Phi, psi and omega in degrees: 000142196275155180248164170222148181266122174222159174293152175308137179228142177313137173114344173262012187298319178300318179294319171311296183304320179297329177276318196286307195301316182297323182292312177308304193278318192262307179291326180256347180074018181277113186285076182221146187246171172306325188291329185281358184218071188292346179299328178289342179260005185226031187312310178299323176286319184279314186260318190271038173237162187053230178269013188272186178183161180218129180243146172238142171266129183249142175235097190066242187255002185257130180286130184228001175197158181210146176204124178245164178227117177264125172286117181227148177056180180242144178309147001281342187272348180269182181171212180237140175253120183275130189215159174057040175271111181216136177234140168301140182317309180303343179265353176292133182083002178277344187097359182291319180300319183286331172295317187289319186295318176302313172317303177308307187300315180303315176291319181288328184289318185294322172286348178091010184290132178295330179189174183238141170239152172209153174240151180214187178255148184301334187271001185259071190296316184300315176298314173308317177293324182293312178299309179308315176302330179258029171091359172289140173241145176294134175231158172296149174304324183291344171276006178285141178303144181314311184282357186304125180278091180281146183264139189300319184294333192273134179233004179233137193224147175225161182220155171206118175288148184242358177280000000 
């Protein structure tokens, strides 16, 4: 079945959590709970404010992918933090990840964000390859903008200029 990308709408919080938590906990062994991620209960306030956004990949009425963008800081030190990129196992390789990222990139450029930053885990090699194919370069933690909203579990960081 084909997917479609749409902005997050209230009422989808449960489906977003049902997608993300098993991937974090079971697939990647990250000891994290819904309580550790209050942003997922406040998506409009955390992501869909300022120049940010949050998109879901839908297969019919089911959330099968997510991607968020947090607007942080002011230029030149500010930009966008890419967060919560998760795909249902059945959607990996379908083009959904690229469609979500392309949607975010169009939005970020239209909003005038100077760049994007993200943090991830060392063992997520497929994600690293995906980001690198899409113009992100690996950076040292010290190179992160001062206002970047860093997650405690992340130890690998990427940046991409949008200008």
